[in-house]
Phi, psi and omega in degrees: 000139180263139177083186181274185183297319185263018182246151172270189184292344179269358180085015181260142177276175180293347181277356178087014178233154179281159177301326179295317178297322179298318180292319182298325183270006171121346175074263191284150175300327179297315180296318179295321179295321179294319178294321179297316178296318179298318178296321180295317180295322177295319180296318178295318179300316179295321179295318179295317178298321179295319178297320179295325178292324182288323184280000000 
Protein backbone atom coordinates (compact mmCIF):
# COMPACT_ATOMS: atom_id res chain seq x y z
CA UNK A 1 0.00 0.00 0.00
CA UNK A 2 1.25 3.49 -0.86
CA UNK A 3 0.89 6.31 1.66
CA UNK A 4 -0.60 6.24 5.14
CA UNK A 5 -3.75 4.68 6.42
CA UNK A 6 -5.96 7.68 5.69
CA UNK A 7 -4.43 8.55 2.32
CA UNK A 8 -5.33 7.59 -1.20
CA UNK A 9 -2.73 6.76 -3.87
CA UNK A 10 -2.09 10.49 -4.49
CA UNK A 11 -1.12 11.12 -0.86
CA UNK A 12 -4.25 13.10 -0.06
CA UNK A 13 -6.26 12.63 3.08
CA UNK A 14 -10.05 12.48 3.14
CA UNK A 15 -10.17 16.21 3.98
CA UNK A 16 -9.06 17.11 0.45
CA UNK A 17 -5.63 18.47 1.38
CA UNK A 18 -2.15 17.10 1.00
CA UNK A 19 -0.07 16.30 4.09
CA UNK A 20 2.26 19.19 3.18
CA UNK A 21 -0.64 21.67 3.17
CA UNK A 22 -1.75 20.31 6.54
CA UNK A 23 1.74 20.91 7.97
CA UNK A 24 2.01 24.41 6.48
CA UNK A 25 -1.15 25.62 8.18
CA UNK A 26 -0.10 24.41 11.58
CA UNK A 27 -0.96 20.74 11.79
CA UNK A 28 -2.52 19.96 15.12
CA UNK A 29 -5.77 21.44 16.44
CA UNK A 30 -3.93 22.37 19.64
CA UNK A 31 -1.43 24.52 17.75
CA UNK A 32 -4.22 26.24 15.81
CA UNK A 33 -6.14 26.88 19.03
CA UNK A 34 -3.12 28.42 20.69
CA UNK A 35 -2.55 30.77 17.76
CA UNK A 36 -6.23 31.73 17.76
CA UNK A 37 -6.07 32.53 21.48
CA UNK A 38 -2.89 34.56 21.00
CA UNK A 39 -4.53 36.61 18.21
CA UNK A 40 -7.56 37.25 20.43
CA UNK A 41 -5.38 38.38 23.34
CA UNK A 42 -3.43 40.72 21.06
CA UNK A 43 -6.68 42.22 19.75
CA UNK A 44 -7.92 42.82 23.31
CA UNK A 45 -4.59 44.34 24.28
CA UNK A 46 -4.72 46.74 21.32
CA UNK A 47 -8.30 47.72 22.17
CA UNK A 48 -7.35 48.49 25.78
CA UNK A 49 -4.37 50.57 24.67
CA UNK A 50 -6.61 52.51 22.31
CA UNK A 51 -9.08 53.22 25.12
CA UNK A 52 -6.28 54.53 27.32
CA UNK A 53 -5.11 56.84 24.53
CA UNK A 54 -8.62 58.22 24.06
CA UNK A 55 -9.20 58.90 27.79
